[in-house]
Structure formats: C-alpha cells, structure tokens
MIRO-605632 format. One line per 2 residues: their letters; for each residue x, y, z of N, C-alpha, C. Coordinates in Angstrom, 2 decimals, decimal comma, always signed. Layout:
# residues N
A) X:Y:Z:X:Y:Z:X:Y:Z | ...
# end
This chain:
# residues 184
MT) -47,63:+69,86:+81,30:-48,22:+69,62:+80,11:-47,48:+67,97:+79,38 | -48,05:+66,88:+78,56:-48,01:+66,34:+78,36:-47,07:+65,52:+77,13
AL) -46,03:+65,13:+77,07:-45,43:+65,18:+75,52:-46,02:+63,94:+74,78 | -46,28:+63,92:+74,11:-46,82:+62,95:+73,14:-45,64:+62,12:+72,20
IT) -45,93:+61,08:+72,28:-44,47:+60,02:+71,81:-45,04:+59,53:+70,90 | -44,79:+59,54:+69,48:-44,56:+58,95:+68,62:-43,96:+57,86:+68,02
RR) -44,11:+56,53:+67,67:-43,35:+55,36:+67,30:-43,22:+55,33:+66,27 | -41,91:+55,38:+65,55:-41,85:+55,29:+64,03:-41,95:+53,27:+63,95
RF) -42,44:+52,95:+63,34:-42,73:+51,75:+62,49:-41,73:+51,51:+61,40 | -40,74:+50,31:+61,47:-40,41:+49,99:+60,41:-41,19:+49,22:+59,34
TN) -40,38:+49,24:+57,96:-41,17:+48,51:+56,95:-40,21:+47,33:+56,96 | -41,02:+46,43:+56,01:-39,97:+45,10:+55,92:-38,55:+45,44:+55,30
AE) -38,93:+46,06:+54,03:-37,53:+46,31:+53,50:-36,79:+46,90:+54,19 | -36,44:+48,30:+55,32:-36,56:+48,82:+55,99:-35,68:+47,73:+56,97
YE) -35,91:+47,23:+57,81:-35,93:+45,72:+58,38:-34,68:+45,01:+57,73 | -35,28:+44,84:+56,48:-34,07:+43,77:+55,96:-33,12:+44,22:+55,59
QM) -33,24:+45,69:+55,56:-31,65:+46,39:+54,87:-30,80:+47,13:+56,39 | -31,24:+47,10:+57,13:-30,50:+47,12:+58,77:-30,04:+45,79:+58,75
IA) -30,67:+44,57:+58,19:-29,54:+43,36:+58,73:-28,76:+43,15:+57,80 | -28,82:+43,53:+56,22:-28,02:+43,43:+55,53:-26,39:+44,18:+55,48
TG) -27,23:+45,42:+56,15:-25,92:+46,38:+56,29:-25,53:+45,95:+57,40 | -25,74:+45,42:+58,51:-24,83:+44,47:+59,71:-25,79:+45,56:+60,95
VL) -26,16:+46,49:+61,09:-26,78:+47,65:+61,73:-27,76:+46,86:+62,63 | -28,14:+45,45:+62,31:-29,02:+44,81:+63,05:-28,25:+43,21:+63,02
AE) -27,85:+42,48:+63,70:-26,67:+40,92:+63,48:-28,16:+40,08:+62,81 | -27,23:+38,98:+62,13:-28,44:+38,39:+60,92:-28,84:+36,97:+61,91
DE) -27,69:+36,66:+63,11:-28,16:+36,37:+64,11:-28,87:+36,39:+65,48 | -28,99:+38,08:+65,82:-29,70:+37,88:+66,98:-31,54:+37,68:+67,03
RI) -31,44:+37,73:+68,30:-33,03:+36,72:+68,21:-34,09:+38,07:+68,78 | -34,32:+38,41:+67,56:-35,18:+39,70:+67,24:-36,33:+38,98:+65,96
EL) -37,54:+39,86:+66,13:-38,11:+39,73:+64,65:-39,12:+40,87:+64,87 | -39,82:+41,08:+63,41:-40,30:+42,59:+63,31:-42,25:+42,36:+63,36
ID) -42,25:+42,85:+64,40:-44,02:+42,76:+64,65:-44,68:+44,17:+64,55 | -45,85:+43,75:+63,36:-45,95:+45,34:+63,28:-45,21:+46,72:+63,55
GE) -44,11:+46,19:+62,78:-43,46:+47,49:+62,53:-42,14:+47,94:+63,26 | -42,31:+47,28:+64,82:-41,56:+47,10:+65,92:-40,49:+46,14:+65,55
IV) -39,46:+46,28:+66,21:-38,24:+45,43:+66,24:-38,34:+44,89:+67,96 | -39,17:+43,42:+68,10:-38,98:+42,94:+69,26:-38,00:+41,60:+69,39
EM) -37,53:+41,63:+70,89:-36,47:+40,40:+71,11:-37,43:+39,47:+71,43 | -36,87:+38,41:+71,33:-37,65:+37,31:+71,19:-37,02:+36,46:+72,63
AP) -37,89:+35,79:+73,46:-37,95:+35,11:+74,05:-36,83:+33,93:+74,39 | -35,80:+33,74:+75,19:-34,90:+32,69:+75,29:-35,68:+31,51:+75,32
IG) -34,76:+30,09:+74,87:-35,17:+29,01:+74,55:-34,55:+28,10:+75,37 | -35,32:+27,33:+76,17:-35,31:+26,55:+77,23:-35,42:+25,12:+76,74
DD) -35,01:+24,44:+77,41:-34,65:+22,61:+77,47:-35,76:+22,28:+76,72 | -37,04:+22,53:+77,62:-38,58:+21,95:+77,10:-38,86:+22,21:+75,45
HV) -38,18:+23,77:+75,50:-38,62:+24,24:+73,91:-37,52:+23,45:+72,76 | -36,39:+23,30:+73,53:-35,50:+22,58:+72,64:-35,89:+21,09:+72,63
SG) -36,00:+20,37:+73,32:-36,94:+19,27:+72,97:-37,74:+18,94:+72,09 | -38,92:+19,89:+72,59:-40,10:+19,86:+71,69:-39,82:+20,19:+69,98
LN) -39,43:+20,95:+69,97:-38,71:+21,46:+68,88:-38,18:+20,39:+67,84 | -37,51:+19,52:+68,79:-36,59:+18,80:+67,85:-37,35:+17,97:+67,67
LL) -37,99:+17,12:+68,33:-39,06:+15,89:+68,39:-39,98:+16,26:+67,15 | -40,64:+17,35:+67,31:-41,45:+17,83:+66,24:-41,30:+17,83:+64,96
VD) -40,08:+18,42:+64,78:-39,33:+18,73:+63,48:-38,79:+17,41:+62,88 | -38,40:+16,93:+63,60:-37,89:+15,04:+63,29:-39,34:+14,27:+62,44
DL) -40,25:+14,65:+63,51:-41,75:+13,46:+62,98:-42,08:+14,83:+61,64 | -42,17:+15,87:+61,42:-42,96:+16,88:+60,21:-42,50:+16,01:+58,91
YE) -40,46:+16,15:+59,28:-39,97:+15,98:+58,18:-40,60:+15,08:+57,33 | -41,00:+13,58:+58,13:-41,13:+12,38:+57,68:-42,97:+12,43:+56,76
QV) -43,48:+12,95:+57,81:-44,83:+13,06:+57,13:-45,14:+13,97:+56,21 | -44,73:+15,45:+55,48:-45,14:+15,86:+54,84:-43,73:+16,18:+53,83
RG) -42,90:+14,94:+53,91:-41,48:+15,01:+52,85:-42,57:+15,00:+51,69 | -41,93:+15,56:+50,36:-42,40:+15,93:+48,85:-43,72:+16,53:+49,09
QA) -44,15:+17,42:+49,94:-45,78:+18,05:+49,64:-45,21:+19,51:+50,59 | -44,23:+19,73:+51,27:-43,97:+21,20:+51,69:-42,33:+20,85:+52,56
IV) -42,28:+22,07:+52,78:-41,04:+22,17:+52,88:-41,26:+22,58:+54,54 | -39,83:+22,20:+55,78:-40,38:+22,25:+56,91:-39,23:+23,47:+56,95
SV) -39,49:+24,96:+57,72:-38,52:+25,98:+57,78:-38,43:+26,28:+59,43 | -37,21:+25,96:+59,65:-37,40:+26,03:+61,37:-36,98:+27,33:+61,76
QN) -37,32:+28,09:+62,81:-37,14:+29,34:+63,23:-36,06:+30,20:+62,36 | -37,07:+30,28:+61,19:-36,61:+31,50:+59,96:-38,06:+32,29:+59,66
PI) -37,65:+33,60:+59,36:-38,27:+34,51:+59,22:-39,62:+34,30:+58,18 | -40,83:+34,91:+58,43:-41,92:+34,69:+57,17:-42,00:+36,22:+56,90
RI) -42,30:+36,69:+55,87:-42,86:+37,79:+55,78:-44,46:+38,34:+55,44 | -44,56:+39,04:+56,29:-46,09:+39,76:+56,31:-46,22:+41,49:+56,13
PP) -46,35:+41,83:+54,86:-46,09:+43,40:+54,97:-47,07:+43,91:+54,99 | -47,09:+44,83:+55,56:-45,37:+46,02:+55,41:-44,73:+46,06:+56,54
YG) -45,29:+45,46:+57,43:-44,93:+45,79:+59,09:-44,65:+44,53:+59,56 | -44,44:+43,23:+59,26:-43,95:+41,82:+59,80:-43,17:+41,06:+59,29
EP) -42,32:+40,25:+59,77:-41,43:+39,59:+60,43:-41,15:+38,63:+60,89 | -41,87:+38,34:+61,20:-42,13:+36,98:+62,68:-41,29:+35,93:+62,21
QP) -40,58:+35,25:+63,23:-39,42:+33,85:+63,04:-40,88:+32,70:+64,14 | -41,68:+32,17:+63,49:-42,42:+31,16:+63,92:-41,29:+29,78:+64,10
DI) -41,71:+29,12:+65,14:-40,51:+28,18:+65,66:-40,64:+27,13:+64,46 | -41,52:+27,08:+63,76:-41,79:+26,13:+62,25:-42,62:+26,25:+61,71
AL) -41,99:+26,75:+60,17:-43,40:+27,07:+59,35:-43,48:+25,96:+57,90 | -44,63:+25,72:+57,65:-44,28:+24,48:+56,34:-44,89:+25,44:+55,72
IR) -43,80:+25,32:+54,44:-44,05:+26,24:+53,06:-44,38:+25,41:+52,19 | -44,74:+25,75:+51,31:-45,23:+25,07:+49,84:-43,78:+25,24:+49,18
RT) -43,74:+23,70:+48,57:-42,10:+23,61:+47,57:-42,01:+24,24:+46,83 | -42,68:+25,09:+46,25:-42,50:+26,03:+44,73:-41,72:+27,32:+45,35
AA) -41,77:+27,59:+46,58:-41,26:+28,81:+47,45:-39,91:+28,45:+47,94 | -39,75:+27,42:+47,88:-38,21:+27,01:+48,54:-36,87:+27,84:+48,24
RR) -36,94:+28,25:+46,76:-35,47:+29,02:+46,56:-35,81:+30,36:+46,54 | -36,72:+30,99:+46,83:-37,06:+32,47:+47,17:-36,89:+33,58:+47,73
GV) -36,40:+33,02:+48,91:-35,38:+33,53:+50,02:-36,64:+33,61:+51,31 | -37,32:+34,82:+51,79:-38,33:+34,58:+52,99:-39,35:+34,28:+52,51
PR) -40,26:+33,40:+52,82:-41,67:+33,24:+52,18:-42,46:+34,32:+52,17 | -43,45:+33,99:+51,67:-44,38:+35,20:+51,48:-45,89:+34,69:+52,27
IE) -46,64:+35,12:+52,27:-47,69:+34,70:+53,05:-47,96:+33,55:+52,15 | -48,47:+33,46:+50,53:-48,85:+32,55:+50,02:-48,49:+31,31:+49,77
DI) -46,96:+31,63:+50,36:-46,06:+30,38:+50,10:-46,76:+29,86:+51,68 | -47,07:+30,33:+52,51:-47,27:+29,97:+53,81:-48,30:+28,66:+53,77
LL) -48,20:+27,63:+54,29:-49,51:+26,68:+54,38:-50,04:+26,75:+56,07 | -48,75:+26,60:+56,98:-49,27:+26,75:+58,21:-47,81:+26,80:+59,28
VI) -47,91:+27,17:+60,59:-47,13:+27,96:+61,34:-47,52:+27,47:+62,59 | -46,19:+26,70:+63,46:-46,47:+26,55:+64,98:-45,37:+27,18:+65,64
EI) -45,86:+27,21:+66,80:-44,91:+28,27:+67,74:-45,06:+26,94:+68,70 | -44,04:+26,83:+69,86:-43,61:+26,09:+70,50:-43,07:+27,60:+71,42
AD) -44,31:+26,86:+72,89:-43,95:+28,27:+73,91:-44,15:+27,51:+75,27 | -42,90:+27,81:+76,14:-42,61:+27,70:+77,64:-43,25:+28,77:+78,12
SS) -42,24:+29,73:+78,10:-42,84:+31,39:+78,55:-43,15:+32,00:+77,96 | -43,54:+32,14:+76,35:-44,07:+32,88:+75,55:-45,46:+32,54:+75,27
VD) -46,38:+31,86:+76,12:-47,66:+31,41:+75,67:-48,62:+32,76:+75,22 | -48,64:+33,86:+76,46:-49,39:+34,85:+76,23:-49,11:+35,76:+74,91
YD) -47,91:+35,95:+74,79:-46,83:+36,65:+73,16:-47,80:+35,76:+72,43 | -47,17:+34,84:+72,42:-47,84:+33,84:+70,97:-49,28:+34,17:+70,68
RK) -50,36:+33,84:+71,93:-51,72:+34,32:+71,53:-52,28:+35,19:+71,11 | -51,80:+36,00:+72,00:-51,91:+37,92:+71,99:-51,52:+38,62:+70,93
IK) -50,29:+38,15:+70,63:-49,54:+39,06:+69,47:-49,46:+38,63:+67,94 | -48,49:+37,10:+68,05:-48,12:+36,84:+67,01:-49,64:+36,09:+66,11
FP) -50,36:+35,22:+66,84:-51,99:+34,38:+66,21:-52,79:+35,45:+65,84 | -53,21:+36,97:+66,76:-53,62:+37,54:+65,60:-52,94:+38,27:+64,23
LY) -51,41:+38,46:+64,28:-50,93:+38,83:+63,25:-50,89:+38,04:+62,49 | -50,76:+36,47:+62,33:-50,97:+35,59:+61,36:-52,53:+35,26:+60,98
AA) -53,57:+35,57:+61,81:-54,79:+35,67:+61,07:-55,17:+36,62:+60,69 | -54,51:+38,02:+60,37:-55,28:+38,83:+60,04:-54,54:+38,93:+58,23
AG) -52,92:+37,81:+58,42:-52,67:+37,95:+57,20:-52,80:+36,72:+56,26 | -54,14:+36,05:+56,89:-54,96:+35,09:+56,42:-54,09:+33,41:+56,25
IP) -52,94:+33,51:+57,01:-52,17:+32,17:+57,13:-53,33:+31,23:+57,73 | -53,32:+30,22:+57,00:-55,20:+29,22:+57,23:-54,57:+28,22:+58,16
EA) -53,85:+28,04:+59,63:-53,51:+27,18:+59,81:-52,68:+27,62:+61,19 | -52,62:+28,33:+62,49:-51,47:+28,09:+63,33:-51,76:+27,28:+64,27
WL) -50,75:+26,97:+64,92:-50,71:+25,55:+66,03:-49,88:+26,59:+66,94 | -50,29:+26,55:+68,67:-49,50:+26,37:+69,31:-48,97:+25,29:+70,08
ID) -47,91:+24,82:+70,64:-47,37:+23,91:+71,16:-46,81:+24,53:+72,99 | -47,85:+24,33:+73,64:-48,32:+24,33:+75,55:-47,15:+24,21:+76,25
MR) -46,05:+24,26:+76,27:-45,30:+23,58:+76,86:-45,52:+23,23:+78,22 | -46,09:+23,86:+78,96:-46,30:+24,33:+80,54:-47,88:+23,48:+80,77
AR) -48,75:+24,02:+79,76:-50,10:+23,07:+79,93:-50,00:+21,83:+79,37 | -48,74:+21,21:+78,83:-48,99:+20,01:+77,97:-50,33:+19,84:+77,01
QI) -50,41:+21,06:+76,03:-51,42:+20,34:+75,54:-50,88:+21,26:+74,06 | -51,75:+20,80:+72,30:-51,42:+21,49:+71,44:-52,67:+22,08:+71,21
ER) -53,26:+23,21:+70,74:-53,70:+23,62:+69,99:-53,64:+24,08:+68,16 | -54,93:+23,79:+67,58:-54,62:+24,17:+66,41:-55,46:+24,96:+66,15
HT) -55,31:+26,49:+65,33:-56,22:+27,29:+65,32:-56,35:+27,44:+63,82 | -57,72:+27,74:+63,58:-58,12:+27,59:+61,71:-59,06:+28,80:+61,58
LP) -59,44:+28,66:+60,27:-60,42:+29,68:+60,13:-60,16:+31,29:+60,20 | -59,08:+31,57:+59,84:-58,54:+32,97:+59,91:-59,78:+34,12:+59,96
AD) -60,06:+34,93:+60,17:-60,88:+36,38:+59,84:-60,76:+37,19:+60,48 | -60,25:+38,53:+59,84:-59,63:+39,57:+60,48:-58,60:+38,80:+61,61
DI) -58,79:+39,18:+62,47:-57,38:+39,09:+63,38:-57,58:+38,07:+64,29 | -58,34:+37,36:+63,95:-58,36:+35,63:+64,64:-58,76:+34,95:+64,16
YS) -58,56:+33,35:+64,65:-58,69:+32,34:+64,48:-60,25:+32,05:+65,08 | -61,48:+31,55:+63,90:-62,11:+31,76:+64,40:-62,66:+29,50:+65,04
QV) -61,66:+29,23:+64,85:-61,92:+27,63:+65,24:-60,87:+26,82:+65,81 | -60,48:+26,53:+67,28:-59,33:+26,41:+67,84:-59,77:+24,55:+68,70
AL) -59,01:+23,57:+68,14:-59,19:+22,33:+68,59:-57,77:+22,19:+69,54 | -57,89:+21,62:+70,61:-57,11:+20,91:+71,42:-56,87:+19,21:+71,81
AR) -55,62:+19,37:+71,85:-55,36:+17,53:+72,24:-54,08:+17,94:+73,19 | -54,62:+17,05:+74,30:-53,88:+16,47:+75,01:-53,66:+15,32:+75,60
QN) -52,66:+14,84:+76,33:-52,05:+13,54:+76,61:-52,49:+12,65:+75,65 | -52,01:+11,52:+75,03:-52,69:+10,60:+74,15:-54,12:+10,74:+73,29
QA) -53,77:+12,19:+72,66:-54,57:+12,67:+72,13:-53,95:+13,37:+70,61 | -54,51:+13,22:+69,54:-53,88:+13,92:+68,30:-54,36:+14,97:+67,46
LT) -54,07:+15,87:+66,76:-54,53:+16,44:+65,32:-54,22:+16,39:+64,47 | -54,71:+16,22:+63,31:-54,98:+16,33:+62,37:-54,94:+17,95:+61,63
ST) -53,69:+18,14:+60,43:-53,94:+19,55:+59,46:-55,28:+19,71:+58,88 | -55,83:+21,02:+58,87:-57,05:+21,05:+57,54:-56,35:+21,25:+56,43
VL) -55,12:+21,62:+56,48:-54,40:+21,90:+55,36:-53,42:+21,46:+54,78 | -52,96:+20,40:+55,17:-52,07:+19,39:+54,85:-52,99:+17,85:+55,64
PQ) -53,76:+17,41:+55,18:-54,41:+16,17:+56,09:-53,34:+14,78:+55,86 | -52,08:+14,91:+55,84:-51,53:+13,86:+55,79:-50,67:+13,72:+57,09
LT) -50,78:+15,41:+57,93:-50,06:+15,60:+58,46:-50,92:+15,64:+60,10 | -50,36:+14,75:+61,31:-51,18:+14,51:+62,37:-49,88:+14,68:+63,55
IR) -50,57:+15,51:+64,51:-49,34:+15,78:+65,51:-49,67:+15,12:+66,71 | -49,13:+14,14:+67,49:-49,51:+13,18:+68,43:-49,03:+13,67:+70,00
AS) -49,68:+14,67:+70,72:-49,29:+14,91:+71,96:-48,51:+14,44:+72,55 | -48,73:+12,77:+72,64:-47,62:+11,79:+73,57:-45,86:+11,95:+72,74
LI) -45,95:+12,61:+71,57:-44,42:+12,48:+70,90:-43,86:+13,76:+71,31 | -44,65:+14,66:+71,87:-43,68:+15,48:+72,53:-43,73:+16,33:+74,02
FD) -44,92:+15,33:+74,71:-45,17:+15,63:+76,35:-44,49:+14,49:+76,74 | -44,10:+12,92:+76,40:-44,30:+12,13:+77,28:-42,72:+12,25:+77,48
# end
C-alpha cells in the first residue's frame, strides 16, 4: 500500500509570522512560492554584475516615476511572496512595506543558473497575479526577454533583445533596457 503524502501550504500571513518570530531568518535566501518555502539559487558573479549595472541604469530612467525595489519580496496572496531581483513599484506604495499586486508595475529576474525555474515557476505565478510585465535577463544566452499581456498563468507576448539591441517597457515607456549595458 502506498502512503498518501499531503502537503501543507503556508499563507502569506503564516510565512510573514515565521519571519517575525524568528522561525525563519529575515536574511535567509528563501521565498514563498505557491505556499511552499523554497530556497533561492546562489548568486554568481555574472548575476551580481548584471544586477548592479541594471539597477544603476534603472534609477536614472524611472526617477520620479517608480521605486526600484532590489531583491525584496512582493506579496501575491494567498500563497506567494517571491523575491524578484528587481520590482518597479508605484511611488505611492513605498511606505506600505511589502508591495501588493496593484503596486507592481513590472518585475525583472536575472538568471544564470535559474533560467528554467524563473520561466516555469515564477513567470506563471507573476502572470496569474496579473503583473503587467516581467523581464528575464538570461545571462547564459546573453539575451533579454520582455513578457507582456498576462492571461491566466502565461504571458502571451514575448519580445527578445540580444547584443546591440534594446527593449522598451510597455508599462513605463521612458524605460529602455539595452543588452549591451549588461552583456558588454
């Protein structure tokens, strides 16, 4: 006879309570994905340099229009609190703590070893939540992907930029990311 294994999913409130009471450390590299506490992939040199270059550029481009939130959680009720590498959030949300779905303009994931995880796990979560735009900076393929038009758990439109190309945000038209900034 095979034993039936039942998983217990944690809600956002339970997850946040575990952090508040010290069951989980605030600085642990974990995130809540569909009710499960998941360890995040280690950060490599390419990831760090890509993130630093991109954040520096984003601050200049969206100043006064959005807040650049770096490696902080976003709240996707009832079972999600992922930590995108970058979330651009509405300025009105800056003082509320963890941003809610309606506060999020777009998210950016920078991936070297986590490309499949980001595409297959996190992007469907972002699309299902209705986050209007999700970008994937694929360090190995040396390309940028802009995912737009969320419906159900997919983004129905994907645009690519490789070396010497750029993509402009559909949500923040003043924002353009050049592949050469990250990959040169």
